[in-house]
C-alpha positions as CSV (number, residue, x, y, z in Angstrom):
1,M,41.8,42.9,-14.0
2,T,41.0,44.8,-10.8
3,R,41.8,43.0,-7.7
4,L,38.2,43.3,-6.6
5,N,37.4,40.5,-9.1
6,D,40.2,38.3,-7.8
7,L,38.4,35.4,-5.9
8,N,41.6,34.2,-4.5
9,A,42.3,37.6,-2.9
10,W,38.8,37.4,-1.3
11,R,39.5,33.9,-0.1
12,I,42.6,35.2,1.6
13,F,40.5,38.0,3.1
14,V,38.0,35.5,4.5
15,S,40.7,33.4,6.0
16,L,42.2,36.5,7.7
17,C,38.8,37.3,9.1
18,R,38.8,33.9,10.6
19,T,42.4,33.6,11.9
20,G,43.1,37.3,12.8
21,S,46.7,36.5,12.0
22,F,48.7,37.2,8.8
23,S,51.0,34.2,9.5
24,D,48.1,31.8,10.2
25,T,46.5,32.8,6.9
26,A,49.8,32.5,5.1
27,A,50.0,28.9,6.4
28,D,46.5,28.2,5.3
29,F,47.4,29.0,1.7
30,D,51.1,27.9,1.8
31,I,52.2,31.4,0.8
32,D,54.5,34.1,2.3
33,V,53.1,36.5,4.9
34,S,54.1,39.3,2.5
35,T,51.8,37.8,-0.1
36,V,48.9,37.9,2.3
37,S,49.7,41.5,3.2
38,R,49.9,42.5,-0.5
39,S,46.6,40.8,-1.3
40,I,44.7,42.6,1.4
41,G,46.4,45.9,0.6
42,A,45.5,45.5,-3.1
43,L,41.8,44.9,-2.2
44,E,41.8,48.0,0.1
45,K,43.5,50.1,-2.5
46,A,40.9,49.1,-5.2
47,L,38.0,49.8,-2.7
48,G,39.5,53.0,-1.5
49,Q,38.7,52.0,2.1
50,E,40.3,49.9,4.8
51,L,39.0,46.4,5.5
52,F,40.9,45.9,8.8
53,S,41.8,48.2,11.6
54,R,45.5,47.7,12.3
55,N,45.6,49.6,15.6
56,G,45.6,46.6,17.8
57,R,45.9,42.8,18.0
58,P,44.1,40.7,17.0
59,L,43.1,42.3,13.8
60,Q,39.6,43.9,13.8
61,L,37.3,44.3,10.8
62,T,36.2,47.9,10.0
63,Q,32.5,48.5,9.2
64,V,33.4,48.2,5.5
65,G,35.2,44.9,6.2
66,E,32.1,43.6,8.1
67,R,29.9,44.4,5.1
68,A,32.4,42.9,2.7
69,K,32.5,39.7,4.7
70,S,28.7,39.3,4.8
71,H,28.6,39.6,1.0
72,I,31.7,37.6,0.0
73,V,31.2,34.5,2.2
74,P,28.0,33.3,0.4
75,L,29.5,34.2,-3.0
76,L,32.6,32.1,-2.4
77,Q,30.4,29.3,-1.2
78,M,28.3,29.6,-4.4
79,H,31.5,29.5,-6.5
80,N,32.8,26.4,-4.8
81,E,29.5,24.7,-5.3
82,M,29.3,25.7,-8.9
83,I,32.8,24.2,-9.5
84,S,31.8,21.0,-7.7
85,D,28.6,20.7,-9.7
86,L,30.3,21.2,-13.0
87,Q,33.0,18.7,-12.1
88,Q,30.3,16.1,-11.3
89,G,28.6,16.6,-14.6
90,S,26.4,13.6,-15.3
91,S,28.4,11.4,-12.9
92,Q,27.0,9.9,-9.7
93,L,25.9,12.4,-7.1
94,S,28.2,13.0,-4.2
95,G,28.8,15.6,-1.4
96,K,27.0,16.8,1.7
97,I,23.4,17.9,2.1
98,R,22.5,19.8,5.3
99,L,18.9,19.6,6.4
100,S,16.9,21.7,8.8
101,L,13.8,19.7,9.9
102,A,11.3,19.5,12.7
103,P,12.9,17.4,15.5
104,G,9.9,15.2,16.1
105,F,9.7,14.3,12.4
106,V,13.4,13.5,12.3
107,T,13.2,11.3,15.4
108,R,10.3,9.1,14.1
109,F,10.4,9.1,10.4
110,M,13.4,10.7,8.7
111,M,16.2,8.1,8.9
112,P,14.4,5.5,6.7
113,M,13.8,8.2,4.1
114,L,17.4,9.2,4.0
115,M,18.5,5.6,3.8
116,E,16.1,5.2,0.8
117,F,17.7,8.1,-1.0
118,N,21.1,6.7,-0.1
119,S,20.3,3.4,-1.7
120,M,20.1,5.4,-5.0
121,Y,22.9,7.8,-4.3
122,P,25.3,6.2,-1.8
123,D,27.9,9.0,-2.0
124,I,25.6,11.6,-0.6
125,V,26.3,12.4,3.1
126,F,23.5,14.0,5.1
127,E,23.8,16.3,8.1
128,V,20.5,16.8,9.9
129,G,20.1,19.7,12.4
130,G,18.2,22.9,12.9
131,G,14.5,22.9,13.6
132,G,12.9,23.7,10.3
133,A,13.6,27.4,10.1
134,I,14.1,29.8,7.2
135,Q,17.0,31.5,9.0
136,D,19.0,28.3,8.8
137,I,18.9,28.7,5.0
138,I,19.4,32.5,4.8
139,Q,22.4,32.3,7.2
140,Y,23.9,29.3,5.3
141,R,23.6,26.9,8.2
142,S,21.6,24.5,6.2
143,D,21.0,23.7,2.5
144,I,17.4,22.6,2.6
145,A,14.6,23.0,5.2
146,V,10.9,22.3,5.6
147,V,8.7,25.1,6.9
148,T,5.0,25.5,7.7
149,Y,4.6,28.6,5.6
150,K,5.4,30.0,2.1
151,P,8.4,32.3,2.3
152,K,8.1,35.7,0.6
153,D,11.9,36.3,0.6
154,A,13.2,36.6,-3.0
155,R,16.3,34.7,-2.0
156,I,14.3,31.5,-1.3
157,V,13.2,28.8,-3.7
158,S,10.2,26.8,-2.4
159,F,8.0,23.8,-3.3
160,S,4.8,22.6,-1.6
161,R,5.3,19.2,0.0
162,G,1.7,18.8,1.1
163,R,-0.1,19.8,4.2
164,N,0.2,19.3,8.0
165,V,-3.1,18.2,9.5
166,Y,-3.7,18.7,13.2
167,V,-6.0,16.6,15.3
168,P,-7.5,17.3,18.8
169,V,-7.1,14.0,20.6
170,A,-7.3,12.3,24.0
171,S,-6.8,8.7,25.2
172,P,-9.8,6.5,26.0
173,D,-8.7,6.3,29.6
174,Y,-8.6,10.1,29.9
175,I,-12.1,10.4,28.4
176,Q,-13.4,7.8,30.7
177,K,-12.0,9.7,33.7
178,Y,-12.8,13.3,32.7
179,G,-15.3,13.1,29.9
180,M,-15.3,14.0,26.2
181,P,-14.9,17.7,25.4
182,I,-17.4,18.6,22.7
183,H,-16.9,22.3,22.4
184,P,-13.7,24.4,22.9
185,K,-15.5,26.0,25.9
186,D,-15.4,22.6,27.5
187,L,-11.6,22.7,27.6
188,A,-11.9,25.1,30.6
189,H,-12.4,21.9,32.7
190,H,-9.5,19.9,31.1
191,R,-5.7,19.7,31.2
192,V,-4.7,21.0,27.7
193,L,-1.3,20.6,26.0
194,V,-0.4,23.1,23.3
195,Y,2.6,22.9,21.1
196,N,4.9,26.0,21.5
197,G,8.1,25.2,19.7
198,P,10.2,26.5,16.8
199,V,8.3,24.8,14.0
200,R,5.0,26.8,14.2
201,N,3.1,29.3,16.4
202,P,1.0,28.0,19.3
203,T,-2.6,27.2,18.5
204,K,-4.8,29.9,20.1
205,V,-8.2,29.3,18.4
206,L,-10.0,26.4,16.9
207,V,-12.3,26.7,13.8
208,K,-15.5,25.0,12.8
209,D,-17.6,26.0,9.8
210,G,-15.8,29.4,9.6
211,I,-16.5,30.1,13.3
212,E,-13.5,30.7,15.6
213,E,-13.4,29.9,19.3
214,E,-10.6,30.8,21.6
215,I,-8.9,28.1,23.6
216,V,-9.4,28.9,27.3
217,S,-8.3,26.8,30.2
218,D,-6.7,27.3,33.6
219,K,-4.7,24.1,32.9
220,I,-3.1,24.9,29.6
221,M,0.6,23.8,29.4
222,K,2.7,25.0,26.4
223,V,5.3,22.4,25.4
224,A,8.1,22.8,22.8
225,N,8.6,19.1,22.3
226,I,5.9,17.5,20.1
227,L,6.9,14.0,21.1
228,A,6.5,14.8,24.8
229,I,3.0,16.0,24.0
230,R,2.3,12.8,22.1
231,R,3.6,10.6,25.0
232,S,1.6,12.5,27.6
233,V,-1.6,12.2,25.6
234,L,-1.1,8.5,25.1
235,D,-0.5,8.1,28.9
236,G,-3.8,9.8,29.6
237,I,-2.3,12.9,31.3
238,A,-4.0,15.5,29.2
239,V,-5.6,16.3,25.9
240,S,-3.9,17.8,22.8
241,V,-5.7,20.4,20.7
242,D,-3.3,20.2,17.7
243,L,-1.3,16.9,17.6
244,P,0.0,16.5,14.0
245,L,-1.7,13.7,12.2
246,I,1.6,12.0,11.4
247,H,2.1,11.5,15.1
248,C,-1.3,10.0,15.8
249,A,-2.9,8.4,12.7
250,E,-2.0,4.8,13.6
251,E,-2.9,5.4,17.2
252,I,-6.4,6.6,16.2
253,A,-6.8,3.6,13.9
254,E,-5.8,1.3,16.7
255,G,-8.1,2.9,19.2
256,K,-5.2,4.2,21.4
257,L,-6.3,7.8,20.8
258,V,-9.7,9.3,20.2
259,P,-10.5,12.5,18.2
260,I,-12.3,15.0,20.5
261,L,-14.1,18.4,19.8
262,P,-16.0,17.1,16.8
263,G,-15.5,19.4,13.8
264,W,-13.2,21.9,15.7
265,V,-9.7,22.0,14.4
266,N,-6.6,24.1,13.9
267,P,-6.9,24.2,10.1
268,P,-4.3,22.3,8.1
269,H,-1.2,24.3,7.0
270,E,0.5,23.9,3.6
271,C,4.1,23.2,4.1
272,F,7.1,23.9,1.9
273,I,10.5,22.6,1.1
274,I,12.9,25.5,0.8
275,T,16.4,26.3,-0.2
276,S,18.3,29.4,-1.3
277,T,18.6,30.5,-4.9
278,S,22.3,29.8,-4.7
279,H,21.9,26.3,-3.3
280,W,19.2,25.5,-5.9
281,R,21.9,25.8,-8.5
282,V,23.7,22.8,-7.0
283,R,22.7,19.6,-8.8
284,R,22.5,17.3,-5.7
285,H,20.3,19.8,-3.9
286,R,17.9,20.0,-6.9
287,I,17.7,16.2,-7.2
288,F,17.1,15.7,-3.5
289,M,14.5,18.4,-3.2
290,E,12.4,17.1,-6.0
291,W,12.7,13.5,-4.7
292,F,12.0,14.7,-1.1
293,R,8.9,16.7,-2.2
294,D,7.3,13.7,-3.9
295,R,8.3,11.4,-1.0
296,L,6.8,13.7,1.7
297,S,3.6,14.3,-0.3
298,K,3.0,10.6,-0.5
299,F,3.9,10.0,3.1
300,F,1.5,12.7,4.5
301,A,-1.3,11.7,2.1
302,E,-1.0,8.1,3.4
303,K,-1.5,9.3,7.0
304,E,-4.8,11.0,5.9
305,D,-5.9,7.7,4.3
306,I,-5.1,5.8,7.4
307,V,-7.3,8.0,9.7
308,R,-10.2,8.7,7.3
309,P,-12.4,5.8,8.4
310,Y,-12.2,7.1,11.9
311,W,-12.0,10.9,11.5
312,E,-12.5,13.1,8.4
313,P,-9.6,15.4,7.8
314,P,-10.6,19.0,7.0
315,K,-11.0,19.8,3.3
316,E,-9.7,23.4,3.4
317,T,-6.0,24.2,3.8
318,V,-4.4,27.4,5.0
319,I,-1.4,28.8,3.2
320,R,0.5,31.2,5.4
321,E,3.2,33.6,4.1
322,A,6.1,35.0,6.0
């Protein structure tokens, strides 16, 4: 068998990339330094090219070495996950699931959902980070993410989890002081907060009956924290043109917030749960993704039901691809 097919030799290579030291890598594997050197030499001989430049210290990867590292790291991770998955068989799920989600959603809603899943699978450990970005999946920083578009990347597996509905809102106190904006042109006379964070692009136009109208105001403030926008609108500081329904449904039902700009909206966006093709092969990822898809679909539909007596959510949904 050619050494290029020797996964252990590639594991030694990855360790040496990390440590930059033959002796530290030897300690990692509890082998002699000479064994590390022979493994790397055998890979280089089989490739016909050097993986490391040995002209200085610490060791530096060659261009070929950099390319080899970018390919082999995810492959070794897939191999480890395959072994873990096969060893689990039909036994209880266990292991870590890394999630990349919108920070505002995590802060207000995510923990009870994870506890609900853990009540069924107590040996699953969650690590929540990122901001809901496809790059977290592609660069193996996360196992599963939720995004506001359908990825076109062939490396990604995706499922619709329902739609995000956005509501233009203000507090009753704000409306009493500054009046009710009816048309987007009225926003020129109001303080306007627009989301401008990592989860989605800022809203630039509102739509009604197929007609688009640009949002124009001298008092527009772009804010990357959706919960800061929510708090400011509740406090009567400004209006929001695109507050996610999940962050204001109960407040509208209780009269703490009032929909403004009748009929004008940032159209709802279909959202997707995504993972990589390699992570999809892992049993715990598949089971969680399918459960999470159904749980989120129910959750978001319930928010629309709450607000419907007070504000009619748009019927049409936009599916963006990226």
